[in-house]
C-alpha positions in Angstrom: -2.2 6.6 -3.7 -2.9 6.9 -7.4 -1.2 4.6 -9.9 -1.2 5.6 -13.6 -1.2 2.6 -16.0 -1.3 2.1 -19.8 0.1 5.5 -20.5 0.8 6.6 -24.1 4.2 8.0 -23.2 6.7 7.8 -20.3 6.6 10.1 -17.3 9.9 11.6 -16.1 10.5 11.9 -12.3 10.1 15.6 -11.4 7.7 16.2 -14.2 4.4 18.0 -13.2 1.3 16.1 -14.2 -2.1 17.6 -14.4 -4.7 15.1 -13.4 -8.5 15.2 -13.6 -10.0 12.9 -11.0 -13.6 11.7 -11.7 -15.6 10.5 -8.7 -18.6 8.2 -8.6 -20.9 11.0 -7.5 -20.2 12.8 -10.8 -17.9 15.4 -9.4 -14.4 15.9 -10.5 -11.2 17.5 -9.2 -8.3 18.9 -11.2 -4.9 18.8 -9.5 -1.2 19.0 -10.5 1.2 16.6 -8.9 4.9 15.9 -9.3 6.0 12.6 -10.8 8.2 10.6 -8.5 10.7 7.8 -9.2 9.3 4.3 -8.4 11.6 2.6 -6.0 9.2 0.1 -4.6 9.0 -3.7 -5.2 12.5 -4.1 -3.9 11.3 -6.5 -1.2 12.3 -10.1 -1.2 9.6 -12.6 -0.2 9.9 -16.4 -0.1 7.1 -18.9 -0.3 8.0 -20.3 3.1 8.0 -16.9 4.9 5.9 -16.8 8.1 6.0 -14.7 11.2 8.8 -16.7 12.8 11.1 -13.6 12.7 8.6 -11.4 14.5 9.1 -10.7 18.2 5.6 -10.7 19.5 6.9 -10.2 23.0 7.4 -6.5 22.2 3.8 -6.0 21.1 1.4 -4.4 23.6 -1.5 -6.8 23.2 -3.5 -5.1 25.9 -4.3 -2.2 23.6 -5.3 -4.4 20.7 -8.8 -5.5 19.8 -8.3 -9.0 18.6 -12.0 -9.4 17.9 -11.6 -7.4 14.8 -8.5 -9.1 13.6 -8.5 -11.8 10.9 -6.4 -14.5 12.4 -7.0 -16.9 9.6 -7.5 -20.6 9.9 -3.9 -21.4 11.0 -4.5 -20.3 14.6 -1.5 -18.1 15.2 -0.3 -18.5 18.8 -0.1 -14.8 19.9 
């Protein structure tokens, strides 16, 4: 997932973009990628949303390692 911000000119969906990726070890990689239309951020969230709508009964908790999960301080009851 790469996001391009503060561009000098707009990008058109379908346009091929040549990117040079610079890595922390000093190496770089040049690649060409197609621009895609951004259709994200269409979700609606409300301040009072919680997991009330989730059906935890369908989850297979036997295969889950709850020790690695961050349950937060609210003490979810699953």
